[in-house]
C-alpha positions as CSV (number, residue, x, y, z in Angstrom):
1,X,78.0,137.3,100.5
2,X,78.1,134.3,98.2
3,X,80.8,133.7,95.6
4,X,79.8,133.9,92.0
5,X,81.4,132.0,88.9
6,X,84.0,135.3,89.0
7,X,85.2,134.9,92.5
8,X,84.4,137.9,93.9
9,X,82.4,138.4,96.9
10,X,81.9,140.8,99.7
11,X,83.0,140.6,103.0
12,X,82.3,143.3,106.1
13,X,82.1,146.1,103.3
14,X,84.9,144.5,101.5
15,X,85.5,143.0,98.2
16,X,87.6,140.1,97.5
17,X,88.5,137.8,94.8
18,X,89.4,133.9,95.1
19,X,90.2,131.8,93.0
20,X,92.7,128.5,92.6
21,X,96.0,128.5,90.0
22,X,98.8,126.0,90.0
23,X,97.2,124.1,93.1
24,X,97.3,127.3,95.3
25,X,94.5,128.8,96.4
26,X,94.5,133.0,96.3
27,X,92.7,135.4,98.2
28,X,93.1,139.0,97.2
29,X,91.3,142.1,99.0
30,X,90.2,144.5,96.3
31,X,88.9,147.2,98.3
32,X,86.2,148.7,100.8
33,X,83.0,150.6,100.2
34,X,83.6,150.3,96.3
35,X,80.9,148.8,94.0
36,X,80.7,145.2,92.7
37,X,81.9,146.8,89.1
38,X,84.7,148.8,90.5
39,X,85.6,145.8,91.9
40,X,85.1,143.2,89.1
41,X,87.7,145.5,87.5
42,X,90.2,145.7,90.2
43,X,89.6,141.8,90.1
44,X,90.2,141.6,87.0
45,X,93.8,143.3,87.2
46,X,95.0,141.5,89.8
47,X,94.4,138.2,89.0
48,X,96.0,138.6,85.4
49,X,98.9,140.0,87.1
50,X,99.1,136.9,89.6
51,X,98.7,135.0,86.4
52,X,101.7,136.6,85.3
53,X,103.5,135.8,88.4
54,X,104.1,139.7,89.1
55,X,102.8,139.5,91.9
56,X,104.6,138.2,95.1
57,X,101.6,136.5,96.1
58,X,101.8,133.8,92.8
59,X,105.2,134.2,92.3
60,X,107.3,133.0,89.5
61,X,105.9,128.9,88.6
62,X,107.5,126.8,89.9
63,X,108.5,123.1,88.6
64,X,106.2,120.7,89.3
65,X,105.2,117.1,88.4
66,X,101.9,115.0,89.6
67,X,102.9,112.2,92.5
68,X,102.4,109.3,90.1
69,X,105.0,110.5,87.9
70,X,107.1,111.2,90.3
71,X,106.6,107.7,92.0
72,X,107.3,106.3,88.5
73,X,110.4,107.7,88.0
74,X,111.4,107.1,91.8
75,X,110.8,103.2,91.2
76,X,112.7,103.6,87.6
77,X,115.8,104.9,89.7
78,X,115.4,102.2,92.4
79,X,115.6,99.2,89.4
80,X,118.6,101.1,88.3
81,X,120.6,101.8,91.5
82,X,119.2,99.1,94.3
83,X,119.3,95.2,94.5
84,X,115.9,93.9,92.8
85,X,115.0,92.9,96.2
86,X,115.2,96.5,97.4
87,X,113.3,97.9,94.2
88,X,110.8,95.1,95.0
89,X,109.8,96.3,98.4
90,X,110.1,99.6,97.0
91,X,107.1,98.8,94.9
92,X,105.1,96.8,97.3
93,X,106.0,100.3,99.9
94,X,104.7,103.1,97.1
95,X,101.5,101.2,96.5
96,X,99.7,102.8,99.2
97,X,100.9,106.3,98.8
98,X,99.8,106.3,95.1
99,X,96.3,105.4,96.7
100,X,96.5,108.7,99.1
101,X,98.4,111.7,97.0
102,X,97.4,110.0,93.4
103,X,96.1,112.3,91.4
104,X,98.0,115.3,93.3
105,X,100.7,117.1,92.4
106,X,104.0,117.5,94.8
107,X,103.1,121.1,95.5
108,X,99.5,119.6,96.5
109,X,101.7,117.8,99.6
110,X,101.7,119.4,102.9
111,X,103.3,118.3,105.8
112,X,99.5,118.5,107.1
113,X,98.5,115.8,104.2
114,X,101.9,113.9,105.1
115,X,100.4,113.6,108.7
116,X,96.8,113.0,108.2
117,X,98.4,109.8,105.9
118,X,100.5,108.8,109.2
119,X,97.5,109.2,111.4
120,X,95.2,107.1,108.5
121,X,98.2,104.4,108.4
122,X,98.4,103.7,112.4
123,X,94.5,103.6,112.5
124,X,94.7,100.7,110.1
125,X,97.2,99.2,112.5
126,X,99.9,99.9,109.7
127,X,102.7,101.0,112.6
128,X,106.0,99.5,111.3
129,X,104.4,99.9,107.9
130,X,103.9,104.0,107.9
131,X,107.3,104.5,109.3
132,X,108.5,102.5,105.8
133,X,106.5,104.4,103.7
134,X,107.3,107.9,105.3
135,X,110.7,107.2,104.6
136,X,110.4,106.5,101.2
137,X,108.1,109.3,100.5
138,X,110.8,111.6,101.8
139,X,113.4,109.8,99.5
140,X,111.1,110.1,96.8
141,X,110.8,114.3,97.0
142,X,114.4,114.8,98.0
143,X,115.3,112.6,94.5
144,X,112.9,114.9,92.7
145,X,114.5,117.9,94.1
146,X,117.8,117.1,92.9
147,X,116.4,116.2,89.4
148,X,115.1,120.1,89.5
149,X,111.7,118.1,88.1
150,X,110.1,119.7,91.5
151,X,110.8,123.1,93.2
152,X,109.6,123.7,96.7
153,X,110.0,121.7,100.5
154,X,110.1,118.4,101.3
155,X,106.6,118.0,102.9
156,X,107.5,114.9,104.6
157,X,111.3,115.6,105.3
158,X,110.6,115.9,109.6
159,X,107.9,113.6,109.6
160,X,107.7,112.2,113.5
161,X,108.4,108.2,112.9
162,X,106.0,105.6,115.2
163,X,107.3,104.1,117.8
164,X,108.3,100.4,116.9
165,X,108.3,97.6,119.7
166,X,110.9,95.3,118.6
167,X,109.4,92.4,120.5
168,X,110.6,89.8,121.5
169,X,113.6,87.9,119.9
170,X,112.5,84.2,118.6
171,X,115.6,81.9,118.0
172,X,115.9,78.6,118.6
173,X,117.0,76.3,120.6
174,X,119.2,73.3,120.2
175,X,116.4,70.9,120.6
176,X,114.6,72.4,118.1
177,X,117.4,73.0,115.8
178,X,117.4,69.1,115.9
179,X,114.4,69.0,115.2
180,X,114.3,71.4,112.2
181,X,116.9,69.8,110.5
182,X,115.5,66.4,110.6
183,X,112.2,67.5,109.0
184,X,114.1,69.5,105.9
185,X,115.9,67.4,103.2
186,X,118.7,69.1,100.8
187,X,118.9,71.5,100.0
188,X,116.6,73.6,102.7
189,X,118.8,71.3,105.7
190,X,122.1,73.2,104.3
191,X,120.3,76.5,104.0
192,X,119.1,76.0,107.5
193,X,122.4,75.5,108.6
194,X,124.3,78.7,106.9
195,X,121.3,81.1,108.4
196,X,122.4,79.5,112.2
197,X,126.0,79.7,111.2
198,X,127.2,82.1,109.3
199,X,124.2,84.5,109.6
200,X,123.2,84.8,106.3
201,X,119.7,86.6,105.4
202,X,118.3,83.7,103.8
203,X,116.4,85.2,100.6
204,X,118.8,87.9,99.6
205,X,122.8,86.4,100.7
206,X,122.2,82.8,101.6
207,X,120.5,81.9,97.7
208,X,122.5,84.4,96.0
209,X,125.5,82.2,97.1
210,X,127.8,80.9,94.5
211,X,130.9,77.9,94.4
212,X,133.7,80.9,93.8
213,X,132.4,82.3,96.9
214,X,132.5,79.1,99.3
215,X,136.4,78.3,100.2
216,X,136.2,75.6,101.5
217,X,140.0,75.0,101.8
218,X,140.5,78.4,103.4
219,X,137.5,77.7,105.6
220,X,135.5,80.8,104.7
221,X,132.4,82.0,102.6
222,X,131.6,85.8,101.6
223,X,129.2,87.5,100.5
224,X,129.0,90.4,97.9
225,X,128.4,93.5,98.2
226,X,125.9,93.6,95.4
227,X,123.5,91.1,97.7
228,X,124.4,92.5,100.7
229,X,121.6,94.2,102.9
230,X,125.1,97.3,103.9
231,X,125.9,97.4,100.1
232,X,129.6,95.8,101.9
233,X,131.3,92.8,101.0
234,X,132.0,90.5,104.4
235,X,133.7,86.8,105.0
236,X,132.4,84.5,107.3
237,X,134.5,82.3,108.7
238,X,133.0,78.5,108.6
239,X,132.9,76.8,111.5
240,X,133.4,72.6,111.2
241,X,129.4,72.0,111.0
242,X,128.9,74.3,108.1
243,X,132.2,73.4,107.0
244,X,130.5,69.2,106.6
245,X,127.4,70.5,105.3
246,X,129.1,72.6,102.2
247,X,131.3,69.9,101.6
248,X,129.1,67.3,101.7
249,X,126.7,69.3,99.1
250,X,129.5,70.4,96.7
251,X,130.3,66.8,96.3
252,X,127.0,66.4,94.5
253,X,126.8,69.8,92.9
254,X,126.9,70.5,89.4
255,X,125.8,74.0,88.9
256,X,127.6,77.6,90.1
257,X,125.0,78.1,92.5
258,X,125.1,76.3,96.1
259,X,121.9,76.0,96.4
260,X,120.0,74.7,93.0
261,X,116.3,72.9,93.0
262,X,115.9,69.5,91.8
263,X,115.9,70.8,88.0
264,X,119.2,72.2,88.8
265,X,118.1,76.0,88.5
266,X,119.4,78.4,91.1
267,X,117.0,78.5,94.2
268,X,114.5,81.2,94.3
269,X,112.9,81.0,97.8
270,X,112.4,78.5,100.3
271,X,109.4,79.7,102.2
272,X,106.8,77.0,101.1
273,X,109.6,74.5,101.9
274,X,110.5,76.1,105.7
275,X,106.7,76.6,106.6
276,X,106.4,72.9,106.1
277,X,109.3,71.8,107.6
278,X,108.6,73.9,110.7
279,X,105.0,72.1,110.6
280,X,106.6,68.5,111.1
281,X,108.6,69.9,113.8
282,X,106.1,71.1,115.5
283,X,107.6,74.9,115.6
284,X,105.5,77.9,116.4
285,X,106.5,81.4,115.4
286,X,109.5,80.5,113.2
287,X,110.5,82.0,109.8
288,X,113.4,82.2,108.2
289,X,115.0,85.3,109.7
290,X,115.2,83.2,113.2
291,X,117.8,81.6,111.9
292,X,120.2,84.9,111.9
293,X,118.6,85.7,115.4
294,X,120.0,82.1,116.2
295,X,123.3,82.9,114.9
296,X,123.5,86.2,116.7
297,X,121.8,85.4,119.8
298,X,124.2,82.0,120.2
299,X,127.3,84.0,119.7
300,X,126.4,86.5,122.2
301,X,125.2,83.9,124.8
302,X,128.4,81.9,124.1
303,X,130.8,85.0,124.9
304,X,131.4,86.9,121.6
305,X,132.0,90.8,121.7
306,X,129.0,92.6,120.3
307,X,131.4,94.1,117.3
308,X,132.6,90.7,116.6
309,X,128.7,89.8,116.2
310,X,128.3,93.0,114.1
311,X,130.8,92.4,112.1
312,X,130.2,88.8,111.3
313,X,126.7,89.1,110.4
314,X,126.9,92.6,108.5
315,X,125.0,94.8,110.6
316,X,125.7,98.4,109.9
317,X,126.3,99.7,113.5
318,X,126.4,98.6,116.9
319,X,122.8,99.7,118.0
320,X,121.7,97.2,115.8
321,X,122.8,94.3,118.0
322,X,122.8,95.9,121.1
323,X,119.0,94.0,121.6
324,X,120.7,90.7,121.6
325,X,123.3,92.0,124.5
326,X,120.5,91.0,127.4
327,X,120.1,87.5,126.3
328,X,123.6,87.3,127.7
329,X,122.8,89.0,130.8
330,X,120.0,85.8,131.5
331,X,123.0,83.4,130.3
332,X,125.0,85.4,133.0
333,X,122.9,84.6,135.6
334,X,122.7,81.0,135.1
335,X,126.5,80.8,135.4
336,X,127.3,82.7,138.7
337,X,124.0,80.7,140.3
338,X,125.8,77.7,139.7
339,X,128.5,78.6,142.3
340,X,125.3,79.3,144.9
341,X,124.3,75.4,143.4
342,X,127.9,74.2,144.2
343,X,129.1,75.9,147.0
344,X,129.5,74.1,150.8
345,X,128.4,74.5,152.9
346,X,124.9,76.3,151.5
347,X,123.2,79.5,153.5
348,X,120.0,79.2,152.8
349,X,117.1,81.1,155.3
350,X,115.8,77.2,155.3
351,X,118.7,75.9,156.7
352,X,119.4,78.5,159.3
353,X,119.3,76.9,162.8
354,X,116.8,78.2,164.5
355,X,117.7,81.0,167.4
356,X,117.3,78.7,170.7
357,X,120.2,76.4,169.0
358,X,122.7,79.1,168.2
359,X,122.5,80.1,171.7
360,X,122.7,76.6,173.2
361,X,125.6,75.8,171.2
362,X,127.3,79.0,172.2
363,X,126.5,78.3,175.8
364,X,128.3,74.9,175.4
365,X,131.1,76.4,174.2
366,X,131.8,78.8,177.1
């Protein structure tokens, strides 16, 4: 029997009540082989009991807030507790989440809907992005539970991350470095060298660098915890190349920041100038982050152990620098091949004497 406006319907001689309350669907059995009038009276009592929270079906009304409200409070928290760049990234990450979950309350977001969102983003080709988005969704729920704004389970707590391919590590050869530096003017030229020779993250660490944190006499620079991705302060020694470059820049500097615009203001971004320099140098597939890859790759290929690379570059774990280790294998192969190239005599299939010649020589000896 079709449902009427009161939500009462008959199925297999049994009267049922169906209605939605606080975003939750309730289906209640009213009785078998009774009249509709009797079913309606029972439904009225049971509906009232659910609304009052007197039955286990409805239970006590739990704390709940709209997803849009939770997102706003999450971004407010991020602005107060995270670095500006990180808070800005969170805002971008929440945008597709708000488009999908906007208009829902937190209690209406189920693990099924989270998986549905994941599959949609994968279909859109956002394999890497969806992992970041669902990780932030999980954090949002955890914070709302901690703040006692939501009572319930975190539907994103066990999401399975989509597999990510790290792809080929792009780093600069010495020839490419020369070409790039030749196409760059100051202060971009020294920014590039800071990336290659100190491994600083360009946007968050290099451009925030101030002269009080550059010790030319002690040959070291310091990345403050508030600018470091890991939230930890680290000190990087200055090699001779970087010492000379920073010393030259310091001689003509008048501000507290190391990298300034022509107007004397702190440099905020190098992306346009960097892309132009890459174009003039005829380099492809090169981004500012490639400078950091170059730093790590060269250290590993020249014999630095992974823990040292991790500490110099400010990576959180050895696993994060492990991907550079395979680069040293090719480097080592080239090194041992030098033994073969300089071996005397060379013994290769192409230079071995024919069997007949060997036998002739043996006979002559006898």
